[in-house]
SERO-4910 file (N, C-alpha, C, O; in steps of 0.05 Angstrom, whole numbers):
BEGIN
 pado doro    nc1    nc2    nc3   cac1   cac2   cac3    cc1    cc2    cc3    oc1    oc2    oc3
  Met    A    457    -56   -493    481    -37   -496    478     -8   -515    468     -5   -537
  Pro    A    491     13   -495    497     39   -506    508     35   -529    521     15   -534
  Thr    A    503     58   -549    524     61   -580    526     88   -578    510    101   -565
  Ile    A    551    100   -595    549    129   -607    528    132   -602    521    140   -580
  Asn    A    510    125   -626    491    142   -638    470    150   -621    455    168   -626
  Asp    A    471    131   -597    446    141   -579    454    170   -572    434    184   -567
  Asn    A    479    183   -569    490    208   -556    474    233   -570    464    228   -592
  Lys    A    471    256   -561    472    275   -578    488    295   -573    495    296   -550
  Ile    A    500    322   -593    521    321   -592    502    367   -591    483    377   -603
  Leu    A    525    382   -566    514    401   -575    523    422   -573    528    424   -549
  Ile    A    530    446   -587    537    464   -596    532    487   -588    509    495   -591
  Ala    A    554    508   -575    539    537   -566    566    559   -569    586    564   -556
  Asp    A    558    566   -589    573    597   -592    549    619   -602    526    615   -610
  Asp    A    561    638   -598    546    672   -602    556    672   -630    542    680   -648
  Asp    A    573    667   -633    589    685   -663    574    663   -690    579    639   -690
  Thr    A    556    676   -711    537    661   -728    563    645   -742    567    621   -738
  Ile    A    576    660   -755    596    650   -770    606    615   -756    603    591   -759
  Ser    A    617    632   -741    634    611   -725    614    580   -714    623    557   -720
  Arg    A    595    583   -702    565    562   -692    557    555   -723    548    532   -722
  Lys    A    555    566   -759    556    554   -773    572    530   -779    561    509   -786
  Met    A    596    532   -777    621    524   -779    623    493   -762    624    470   -769
  Leu    A    622    505   -744    626    486   -725    598    460   -721    603    437   -714
  Gln    A    570    469   -729    553    448   -743    557    432   -763    553    408   -763
  Lys    A    569    452   -794    568    430   -808    585    413   -809    583    391   -819
  Leu    A    615    426   -793    642    409   -782    622    388   -768    615    374   -787
  Val    A    612    382   -751    595    361   -741    573    342   -756    571    318   -757
  Gln    A    558    358   -766    548    342   -779    559    320   -810    546    304   -822
  Ser    A    579    326   -814    596    323   -836    608    295   -830    612    281   -850
  Phe    A    618    282   -799    616    264   -791    594    249   -771    593    226   -762
  Trp    A    577    272   -768    558    262   -737    533    254   -742    516    271   -749
  Pro    A    524    223   -740    501    216   -751    480    225   -743    459    229   -756
  Gly    A    486    230   -710    470    226   -703    458    261   -688    472    278   -699
  Val    A    446    270   -676    420    291   -671    447    316   -658    465    309   -642
  Val    A    445    337   -668    465    361   -670    445    379   -652    427    392   -663
  Leu    A    448    379   -631    439    411   -622    453    435   -618    477    435   -613
  Val    A    434    461   -620    455    481   -634    447    511   -609    427    523   -613
  Ala    A    463    517   -589    449    548   -578    466    568   -588    488    562   -599
  Gln    A    460    591   -586    469    619   -590    481    637   -572    491    659   -577
  Asp    A    478    621   -542    492    631   -516    502    615   -501    506    594   -513
  Gly    A    506    614   -485    510    603   -448    487    595   -444    482    571   -441
  Met    A    464    620   -443    440    610   -420    422    597   -436    405    582   -426
  Glu    A    425    602   -467    409    583   -489    419    551   -483    406    530   -479
  Ala    A    440    556   -485    458    516   -475    447    505   -456    432    485   -457
  Trp    A    456    523   -430    440    498   -405    410    501   -408    400    484   -393
  Glu    A    396    511   -416    366    511   -416    360    478   -440    345    458   -437
  Leu    A    376    484   -458    384    458   -482    381    432   -464    365    414   -461
  Leu    A    414    441   -448    421    412   -435    404    401   -417    405    377   -417
  Gln    A    385    417   -398    378    407   -382    353    386   -397    345    363   -392
  Lys    A    347    405   -418    320    388   -428    327    363   -450    311    346   -459
  Glu    A    351    364   -457    356    346   -476    377    317   -476    376    296   -489
  Leu    A    401    330   -449    418    311   -439    440    302   -460    450    279   -464
  Pro    A    444    327   -471    470    320   -492    492    305   -475    497    308   -451
  Ser    A    509    281   -497    537    278   -477    552    289   -480    567    288   -460
  Leu    A    562    311   -503    589    318   -507    576    352   -518    556    356   -532
  Leu    A    586    364   -512    586    398   -508    603    409   -518    623    410   -502
  Val    A    608    424   -544    625    439   -553    617    471   -543    598    484   -551
  Val    A    640    480   -524    623    512   -526    652    527   -519    672    521   -507
  Asp    A    642    556   -537    656    582   -537    656    581   -509    641    570   -493
  Trp    A    690    604   -505    691    611   -477    672    636   -476    654    638   -460
  Met    A    680    655   -496    673    677   -495    641    688   -505    636    699   -527
  Met    A    618    681   -479    589    688   -492    580    702   -475    588    705   -452
  Pro    A    558    715   -486    543    724   -468    516    719   -456    500    706   -469
  Arg    A    508    729   -424    495    717   -407    506    694   -389    499    694   -366
  Met    A    526    672   -401    536    653   -394    557    646   -406    556    632   -426
  Asp    A    581    654   -398    608    649   -412    607    611   -410    588    599   -401
  Gly    A    630    599   -421    629    583   -426    643    564   -407    639    540   -408
  Thr    A    664    577   -384    673    573   -368    653    563   -341    653    542   -328
  Glu    A    635    589   -338    615    589   -329    594    564   -325    593    551   -305
  Leu    A    576    560   -351    564    538   -359    583    512   -357    569    492   -361
  Cys    A    606    505   -353    626    480   -348    622    478   -321    617    455   -314
  Arg    A    621    502   -298    613    498   -276    597    497   -274    597    488   -252
  Lys    A    570    500   -281    542    498   -272    537    472   -275    528    460   -255
  Ile    A    542    457   -304    539    431   -306    552    415   -282    537    402   -267
  Arg    A    578    415   -277    589    403   -260    573    406   -234    569    386   -221
  Asp    A    567    421   -229    551    432   -195    525    415   -197    518    402   -178
  Ala    A    509    416   -226    493    405   -225    478    372   -215    493    361   -198
  Asn    A    459    360   -221    455    337   -211    440    328   -237    416    322   -238
  Leu    A    460    327   -257    452    307   -283    454    281   -284    474    268   -277
  Asn    A    428    268   -296    436    236   -303    450    225   -304    455    204   -291
  Arg    A    466    245   -330    486    233   -339    512    250   -345    506    273   -350
  Tyr    A    536    245   -346    560    254   -353    559    275   -379    551    266   -400
  Val    A    566    299   -377    568    318   -401    602    318   -404    616    324   -385
  Tyr    A    613    313   -430    633    313   -436    633    345   -450    616    354   -465
  Cys    A    663    362   -438    653    387   -442    686    393   -465    708    394   -455
  Ile    A    682    396   -487    706    420   -504    703    442   -503    683    452   -514
  Leu    A    724    460   -487    724    497   -488    736    504   -505    760    499   -504
  Leu    A    726    518   -531    741    528   -546    744    563   -538    729    578   -524
  Thr    A    776    568   -556    780    591   -533    800    612   -561    814    598   -576
  Ala    A    801    639   -563    831    647   -572    854    661   -559    875    672   -565
  Lys    A    837    653   -535    859    648   -513    886    629   -512    882    605   -506
  Asp    A    906    635   -515    927    627   -512    943    618   -490    955    596   -491
  Asp    A    943    634   -468    962    633   -438    955    614   -427    931    609   -425
  Gln    A    977    591   -416    978    568   -401    959    574   -381    942    557   -375
  Arg    A    961    597   -370    941    599   -346    913    597   -347    899    589   -329
  Asp    A    903    606   -379    880    604   -390    864    571   -386    843    561   -379
  Val    A    889    562   -396    883    534   -397    877    520   -370    857    507   -363
  Leu    A    899    526   -356    878    513   -338    863    529   -317    868    525   -294
  Glu    A    853    540   -322    832    553   -314    810    552   -328    794    569   -321
  Gly    A    801    537   -348    792    530   -364    783    497   -356    760    488   -351
  Leu    A    800    487   -356    805    452   -334    791    455   -313    769    444   -309
  Gln    A    800    466   -302    788    475   -272    769    487   -265    765    494   -242
  Ala    A    749    494   -290    724    495   -284    700    476   -294    675    477   -292
  Gly    A    722    455   -308    703    434   -309    710    410   -330    712    385   -330
  Ala    A    711    442   -356    725    428   -382    738    403   -387    757    396   -374
  Asp    A    727    387   -406    743    355   -407    775    367   -425    798    365   -416
  Asp    A    768    378   -451    784    376   -470    784    411   -472    767    423   -458
  Tyr    A    806    430   -491    810    450   -488    824    451   -522    844    440   -532
  Val    A    804    470   -534    812    476   -563    821    503   -569    808    521   -558
  Arg    A    844    510   -586    847    544   -590    834    551   -621    838    537   -640
  Lys    A    818    578   -619    810    584   -638    839    598   -658    861    599   -646
  Pro    A    838    607   -683    823    584   -694    825    557   -693    848    550   -689
  Phe    A    808    536   -695    810    513   -688    818    494   -720    815    499   -743
  Asn    A    826    478   -711    834    456   -744    812    441   -747    802    434   -726
  Pro    A    800    433   -767    777    427   -761    787    392   -756    775    377   -741
  Gln    A    802    388   -767    816    362   -769    822    344   -740    824    320   -735
  Glu    A    826    374   -719    837    365   -701    811    366   -678    810    353   -657
  Leu    A    796    379   -686    770    383   -666    752    352   -676    741    335   -662
  Gln    A    755    354   -697    738    323   -712    746    300   -686    731    290   -670
  Leu    A    775    297   -691    783    274   -671    777    277   -648    769    258   -635
  Arg    A    782    306   -636    782    313   -608    752    306   -598    750    304   -573
  Ile    A    733    303   -613    706    307   -611    696    265   -610    684    256   -591
  Lys    A    704    249   -630    702    227   -627    719    217   -610    715    193   -604
  Ala    A    745    232   -596    751    219   -579    736    228   -549    745    217   -529
  Gly    A    721    241   -546    701    249   -521    678    234   -529    660    231   -512
  Leu    A    676    225   -551    650    200   -550    663    173   -542    649    154   -533
  Arg    A    678    172   -544    700    141   -542    693    142   -514    681    123   -503
  Met    A    700    164   -502    701    163   -475    673    160   -452    669    147   -431
  Val    A    657    180   -470    623    175   -469    609    152   -461    594    151   -442
  Leu    A    614    135   -476    615     98   -485    623     99   -470    613    111   -451
  Leu    A    645     89   -467    660     72   -444    652     82   -416    651     68   -396
  Glu    A    646    107   -417    625    114   -384    600    100   -383    593     86   -364
  Glu    A    587    106   -405    560     92   -399    561     59   -407    542     43   -404
  Thr    A    576     54   -415    579     13   -418    590     -2   -388    586    -24   -378
  Leu    A    604     20   -380    616     21   -356    590     21   -331    587      3   -314
  Ala    A    578     39   -334    548     44   -319    532     23   -320    521     13   -300
  Glu    A    532     18   -337    508     -1   -345    524    -21   -339    506    -35   -328
  Lys    A    547    -36   -337    557    -68   -329    551    -64   -299    543    -83   -284
  Asn    A    558    -31   -288    555    -31   -263    521    -39   -253    516    -58   -237
  Asn    A    504    -25   -261    490    -31   -256    467    -53   -257    444    -52   -249
  Glu    A    485    -80   -271    475   -100   -280    490   -127   -250    481   -146   -237
  Leu    A    516   -112   -251    532   -127   -230    509   -119   -198    506   -133   -177
  Leu    A    498    -94   -206    487    -93   -163    463   -109   -166    454   -126   -149
  Glu    A    449   -100   -198    428   -125   -194    433   -150   -188    421   -158   -168
  Leu    A    450   -169   -199    458   -188   -188    464   -191   -161    460   -212   -148
  Asn    A    474   -171   -153    484   -173   -129    469   -185   -109    470   -205    -95
  Gln    A    446   -151   -112    422   -165    -99    400   -183    -97    386   -191    -79
  Lys    A    401   -191   -127    388   -219   -125    403   -243   -109    388   -260    -99
  Leu    A    435   -246   -105    442   -267    -96    440   -258    -67    436   -276    -51
  Glu    A    442   -235    -60    433   -229    -28    413   -239    -27    411   -257    -11
  Glu    A    388   -232    -44    357   -245    -35    358   -268    -28    350   -276     -6
  Leu    A    374   -290    -52    371   -315    -47    390   -322    -28    389   -345    -21
  Ala    A    403   -312    -19    422   -315      8    401   -323     24    400   -346     34
  Arg    A    381   -306     29    365   -306     53    346   -313     55    331   -306     74
  Ile    A    339   -328     35    309   -340     26    315   -378     35    339   -383     39
  Asp    A    301   -396     37    311   -416     43    300   -429     15    278   -424      6
  Ser    A    313   -441      6    306   -459    -16    283   -471    -32    274   -470    -55
  Leu    A    276   -486      1    255   -511     -6    234   -493      4    216   -491    -13
  Met    A    229   -474     37    196   -466     35    192   -440     21    169   -432     15
  Lys    A    214   -427     15    216   -403     -5    203   -386     18    185   -370     12
  Ile    A    213   -387     46    207   -369     69    236   -355     74    255   -366     62
  Ala    A    243   -329     93    267   -338     99    281   -344    125    270   -346    146
  Asn    A    307   -347    121    318   -367    132    322   -361    164    311   -342    175
  Arg    A    341   -382    180    354   -376    201    365   -351    206    360   -336    225
  His    A    383   -348    183    398   -322    188    379   -300    192    378   -284    211
  Cys    A    367   -300    176    339   -272    170    329   -268    196    328   -247    208
  Phe    A    323   -289    202    299   -297    238    321   -279    257    312   -259    268
  His    A    351   -288    262    367   -268    280    381   -244    272    399   -235    286
  Glu    A    373   -231    250    372   -206    253    336   -193    258    329   -174    271
  Ala    A    321   -211    243    298   -206    254    292   -195    275    292   -171    278
  Val    A    285   -211    295    279   -216    326    301   -196    338    293   -177    351
  Glu    A    332   -200    333    349   -180    349    334   -148    344    331   -133    363
  Arg    A    329   -144    326    315   -118    319    296   -108    332    292    -87    343
  Met    A    281   -131    329    253   -133    349    249   -128    369    231   -114    378
  His    A    271   -143    385    272   -140    409    286   -122    427    284   -125    451
  Gly    A    301   -104    415    318    -81    411    293    -55    421    295    -38    439
  Gln    A    274    -57    404    247    -46    408    235    -46    424    231    -25    437
  Trp    A    226    -68    430    214    -84    457    235    -71    477    224    -51    487
  Thr    A    257    -74    484    271    -67    503    276    -32    506    273    -21    528
  Arg    A    285    -15    477    285      5    477    259     35    483    260     56    497
  Tyr    A    233     20    463    215     35    460    185     20    476    163     31    476
  Gly    A    192    -12    491    158    -22    494    143    -24    478    120    -18    481
  Gln    A    156    -34    448    143    -40    429    131    -69    426    143    -81    408
  Glu    A    115    -81    436    107   -103    440    105   -123    411     90   -116    393
  Tyr    A    120   -147    408    114   -162    388    108   -188    409    111   -190    433
  Gly    A     94   -214    382     82   -242    396    120   -256    373    135   -247    356
  Leu    A    115   -279    387    133   -303    365    122   -326    371    113   -332    393
  Leu    A    123   -342    348    105   -369    348    122   -379    340    137   -367    324
  Met    A    127   -407    349    135   -442    342    123   -454    326    107   -466    340
  Cys    A    119   -460    309    108   -477    299    125   -500    280    139   -496    260
  Asp    A    118   -528    293    122   -551    284    108   -578    264     84   -571    260
  Val    A    112   -594    256     97   -599    231     89   -621    242    107   -635    250
  Asp    A     65   -630    247     65   -660    274     67   -681    253     56   -685    231
  Phe    A     90   -695    270     88   -731    263    104   -734    235    100   -755    223
  Phe    A    121   -715    225    131   -702    205    151   -724    203    156   -725    179
  Lys    A    169   -744    218    178   -758    214    168   -787    203    177   -800    184
  Gln    A    148   -792    220    135   -813    204    120   -811    173    114   -825    154
  Tyr    A    117   -781    183    101   -779    142    125   -777    127    119   -762    108
  Asn    A    154   -784    124    176   -779    114    177   -813    109    176   -825     87
  Asp    A    180   -824    134    187   -856    136    175   -875    121    182   -898    113
  Thr    A    144   -852    116    120   -870    109    120   -870     72    118   -889     57
  Leu    A    124   -839     66    112   -835     45    138   -826     26    134   -820      2
  Gly    A    166   -824     41    184   -813     31    193   -782     23    179   -765     12
  His    A    211   -781     29    224   -749     31    216   -728      7    213   -704      9
  Gln    A    215   -738     -9    203   -726    -28    173   -709    -29    168   -686    -37
  Ala    A    156   -731    -17    134   -726    -12    123   -699     15    105   -683     17
  Gly    A    150   -710     35    152   -696     53    173   -656     44    170   -633     52
  Asp    A    184   -663     33    191   -642     19    166   -628      5    160   -606     14
  His    A    150   -639    -15    116   -623    -14    109   -611      6    105   -586      5
  Val    A    104   -629     33     89   -618     48     98   -596     63     81   -586     77
  Leu    A    126   -583     63    138   -568     76    134   -543     69    134   -521     81
  Gln    A    130   -549     46    122   -519     14     96   -516     18     87   -493     20
  Glu    A     78   -537     22     63   -525     15     51   -519     54     32   -504     58
  Val    A     63   -530     71     60   -513     93     64   -479    106     51   -465    122
  Ala    A     89   -476     91    108   -456     97     86   -440     82     74   -425     97
  Gly    A     77   -440     50     53   -427     36     36   -417     52     32   -393     57
  Ala    A     22   -442     62     -4   -429     77      4   -407    101     -6   -384    101
  Ile    A     25   -416    126     18   -397    136     36   -369    134     38   -353    152
  Lys    A     52   -368     99     58   -344     99     25   -326     90     18   -303     97
  Ser    A     17   -338     79    -16   -330     63    -29   -326     89    -46   -308     88
  Ala    A    -26   -339    115    -42   -315    128    -32   -306    155    -43   -307    177
  Ile    A     -8   -298    148     -8   -277    166     -8   -243    159    -16   -239    136
  Arg    A     -1   -216    175      0   -199    158     24   -197    143     42   -214    146
  Gln    A     25   -170    121     41   -158    114     69   -150    136     92   -153    129
  Thr    A     60   -142    160     76   -131    169     88   -159    191    100   -151    211
  Asp    A     88   -180    190     92   -202    202    111   -216    179    114   -207    156
  Glu    A    122   -240    189    147   -250    179    147   -280    184    154   -281    208
  Ala    A    142   -309    174    155   -330    177    187   -334    156    198   -326    136
  Phe    A    192   -352    180    229   -358    184    229   -393    179    216   -404    197
  Arg    A    237   -407    165    242   -433    176    266   -429    193    280   -409    192
  Tyr    A    272   -446    207    282   -448    236    305   -461    231    329   -455    234
  Gly    A    289   -491    218    306   -518    227    289   -539    216    266   -532    222
  Gly    A    288   -562    202    270   -579    196    257   -573    186    257   -559    166
  Glu    A    234   -584    204    201   -576    202    185   -546    223    161   -541    228
  Glu    A    202   -536    228    205   -518    240    199   -497    236    219   -489    225
  Ile    A    177   -473    238    177   -447    220    166   -425    251    146   -428    265
  Val    A    189   -405    253    181   -381    271    168   -367    261    171   -366    237
  Val    A    145   -349    274    138   -331    258    147   -311    286    152   -316    309
  Leu    A    144   -280    266    147   -263    286    116   -240    279    108   -242    256
  Leu    A    101   -220    298     83   -211    304     90   -189    315     99   -187    337
  Thr    A     85   -165    294     93   -143    301     77   -125    310     62   -118    292
  Ala    A     73   -108    343     54    -99    359     35   -118    360     13   -117    348
  Gln    A     45   -139    377     31   -163    381     26   -174    413     41   -187    427
  Asp    A      8   -167    418     14   -180    459      3   -211    449     -5   -220    428
  Ile    A     10   -225    483     -1   -259    484    -20   -256    468    -14   -267    446
  Glu    A    -40   -245    468    -77   -250    458    -74   -254    432    -70   -277    424
  Gly    A    -74   -246    425    -71   -226    395    -53   -244    380    -58   -245    356
  Ala    A    -24   -263    393    -13   -280    380    -20   -306    375    -14   -320    356
  Val    A    -40   -315    405    -50   -338    410    -85   -340    382    -98   -361    380
  Ile    A    -89   -324    372   -109   -314    348   -103   -321    333   -116   -338    322
  Thr    A    -72   -312    317    -54   -316    293    -49   -346    297    -50   -361    277
  Gly    A    -44   -354    319    -35   -391    322    -56   -399    309    -57   -406    285
  Lys    A    -77   -399    330   -103   -412    314   -106   -411    285   -110   -429    268
  Arg    A   -104   -382    282   -108   -378    251    -94   -405    224   -103   -419    206
  Leu    A    -66   -402    238    -43   -415    230    -54   -452    223    -53   -468    204
  Cys    A    -66   -454    255    -73   -487    248    -97   -495    234   -101   -518    227
  Lys    A   -116   -471    230   -129   -472    223   -128   -474    187   -145   -489    176
  Gln    A   -113   -463    174   -109   -453    152    -81   -484    137    -79   -493    115
  Val    A    -69   -489    157    -58   -517    143    -71   -540    149    -68   -560    134
  Thr    A    -89   -542    172   -116   -568    173   -134   -566    143   -142   -587    131
  Glu    A   -138   -544    134   -168   -542    111   -143   -543     74   -148   -538     51
  Leu    A   -114   -552     94    -98   -551     61   -113   -582     45   -119   -587     21
  Asn    A   -118   -598     75   -132   -627     67   -106   -645     50   -108   -656     28
  Leu    A    -85   -645     64    -67   -667     63    -69   -688     70    -77   -691     93
  Pro    A    -65   -704     58    -74   -733     68    -41   -742     94    -18   -734     91
  His    A    -49   -757    111    -26   -762    139    -34   -788    142    -57   -791    152
  Pro    A    -22   -808    136    -30   -833    144    -29   -835    175    -48   -844    188
  Lys    A    -11   -828    185     -5   -830    216    -17   -793    231    -19   -789    255
  Gly    A    -19   -784    221    -24   -764    219    -63   -747    244    -85   -757    246
  Val    A    -58   -733    251    -85   -729    273   -103   -727    256    -95   -718    235
  Glu    A   -128   -733    257   -140   -743    242   -139   -747    200   -153   -740    181
  Gly    A   -123   -756    202   -105   -774    179   -102   -745    168   -117   -747    148
  Arg    A    -94   -721    167    -85   -697    156    -60   -689    171    -53   -693    194
  Val    A    -44   -674    145    -22   -661    159    -26   -636    179    -39   -621    165
  Ser    A    -23   -624    203    -27   -608    218     10   -601    234     31   -614    233
  Ile    A      0   -568    252     18   -560    260     14   -559    286     -9   -553    291
  Ser    A     28   -562    306     26   -550    332     46   -524    332     67   -522    319
  Val    A     33   -505    349     46   -478    353     42   -477    376     21   -482    388
  Gly    A     77   -465    389     72   -449    419     77   -410    406     88   -397    388
  Val    A     62   -407    429     65   -376    425     75   -360    452     73   -368    476
  Thr    A     87   -338    443    100   -329    467     96   -297    455     89   -291    432
  Ala    A    102   -280    474     96   -243    457    119   -235    489    119   -243    512
  Cys    A    133   -219    475    147   -192    500    122   -167    500    115   -149    485
  Cys    A    115   -176    520     91   -154    525     87   -146    552    107   -146    567
  Glu    A     66   -138    562     64   -117    587     62   -146    606     81   -145    622
  Ser    A     54   -158    608     43   -191    629     75   -212    620     81   -234    630
  Asn    A     88   -200    603    108   -223    600    136   -204    587    137   -193    565
  Ala    A    157   -204    612    187   -188    597    202   -206    597    212   -210    620
  Pro    A    211   -223    575    239   -236    578    259   -216    579    255   -192    580
  Lys    A    287   -232    578    310   -203    578    318   -204    549    331   -186    539
  Thr    A    312   -222    538    333   -224    514    305   -243    490    283   -253    497
  Trp    A    315   -242    469    295   -253    450    308   -291    447    294   -310    440
  Lys    A    333   -293    453    332   -327    465    316   -332    477    301   -350    470
  Glu    A    310   -319    500    290   -322    530    262   -327    511    252   -349    511
  Ala    A    253   -309    499    231   -311    490    232   -340    470    214   -356    469
  Leu    A    249   -340    461    249   -364    438    245   -393    453    235   -414    446
  Glu    A    251   -390    464    257   -415    501    232   -412    501    228   -418    478
  Gln    A    210   -407    509    190   -397    526    174   -413    506    167   -436    512
  Ala    A    166   -399    476    160   -405    450    161   -436    440    143   -446    425
  Asp    A    182   -449    448    194   -473    442    182   -490    465    165   -507    460
  Gln    A    190   -486    488    168   -496    514    140   -501    503    129   -523    499
  Ala    A    132   -483    501    101   -477    497     89   -501    474     69   -515    479
  Met    A    106   -502    448     96   -515    422    104   -543    431    102   -561    414
  Tyr    A    113   -548    457    124   -585    463    102   -583    482     96   -606    488
  Gln    A     88   -566    495     70   -576    514     45   -577    487     27   -594    492
  Ala    A     40   -562    461     23   -568    446     22   -593    438      0   -604    433
  Lys    A     47   -606    434     52   -628    421     48   -648    456     59   -669    449
  Lys    A     46   -650    466     40   -667    489     15   -670    497      5   -688    512
  Ser    A      4   -651    486    -32   -634    497    -37   -652    472    -62   -652    475
  Gly    A    -34   -667    449    -48   -676    430    -43   -665    403    -60   -675    388
  Arg    A    -30   -651    391    -21   -636    365    -47   -623    363    -68   -625    376
  Asn    A    -38   -610    342    -53   -592    321    -68   -573    347    -88   -581    358
  Gln    A    -59   -553    352    -71   -538    372    -49   -525    388    -25   -532    388
  Val    A    -59   -507    400    -31   -474    400    -39   -480    429    -61   -487    437
  Val    A    -12   -474    447     -2   -470    472     10   -441    481     26   -430    465
  Ala    A      4   -431    500     19   -397    503     33   -404    527     25   -419    544
  Tyr    A     49   -395    526     69   -398    540     58   -381    572     50   -357    573
  Gln    A     62   -400    595     56   -389    618     70   -388    630     80   -409    636
  Pro    A     85   -357    645    103   -360    672     98   -374    690     76   -373    702
  Gln    A    118   -394    698    116   -408    732    120   -385    752    134   -365    753
  Pro    A     96   -401    769     93   -376    783    117   -369    805    140   -377    800
  Ala    A    111   -355    826    141   -350    853    132   -373    866    109   -379    867
  Val    A    156   -391    880    146   -414    893    160   -394    932    181   -384    941
  Ala    A    139   -397    939    152   -385    968    165   -403    980    159   -427    980
  Val    A    193   -388   1000    217   -402   1012    202   -399   1039    186   -381   1044
  Pro    A    208   -416   1052    206   -425   1078    228   -397   1090    241   -388   1072
  Thr    A    234   -385   1113    242   -367   1124    256   -381   1147    271   -366   1161
  Asn    A    254   -417   1156    267   -421   1180    260   -451   1169    267   -471   1182
***
């Protein structure tokens, strides 16, 4: 949490006597760092280096006057807000407006009343503290919202992206295929005999298996690829820039990775937990019109893998055209 004492005050005045009076006044009540500049240019250089939170600046100075310095501060992309108090002997109302339009936050006429200036500086520091506290709270809120958004996109059991994320990712990927011809592969993975596993060993053991399988799949794919929990024990994998042959190779690697977990399954293939994988790809040899059509292809191939004995990979095969007699 920021405190007032964390901040610095910068005094800028070309008059030696006035500058020393200001410095002595501020140091009489201010325990923090007090910076001093003899003109506007020196003040600007100090300000960029030290980033004070409050500036007390005389209007009339050589090289760069107070209003010019205020404008420069407001136009700059500084990492914090600088509260500016402008000092001047000018007393016309138009001068006050000019100073405020230049970016000053407050305006004190010379010769200044020490007690009045002290109170205005303290009020400015309170504003700075409030601004910094609000900024910190906003940052904390942004971080919290980001974490909540991440949690909403991750399946709490498998610790991989959820179905909603899959829909977003596959729509984006299919759009790139449609517009630019960028190929992608799609794998539908299903844990073999999972219902029997749950019925035999219980749902808690089943949850553990899903976590282990998801972790194995995630560790076996490239960083550019992504795995999603689609539902139940089904996991969908999206493969960027991949044709059907490459997708099949990846599917075989996933099967191998899961069987090498050596998780016992009383009714599984060879007594171990395994997966069946259906593979398709949007590529030159296969061009589904929509991602839903591609998903259906992978789903069909996955069911074929199960019918063929499970613990294997089956690639989707488009149905050949059937000749229709003309008479």
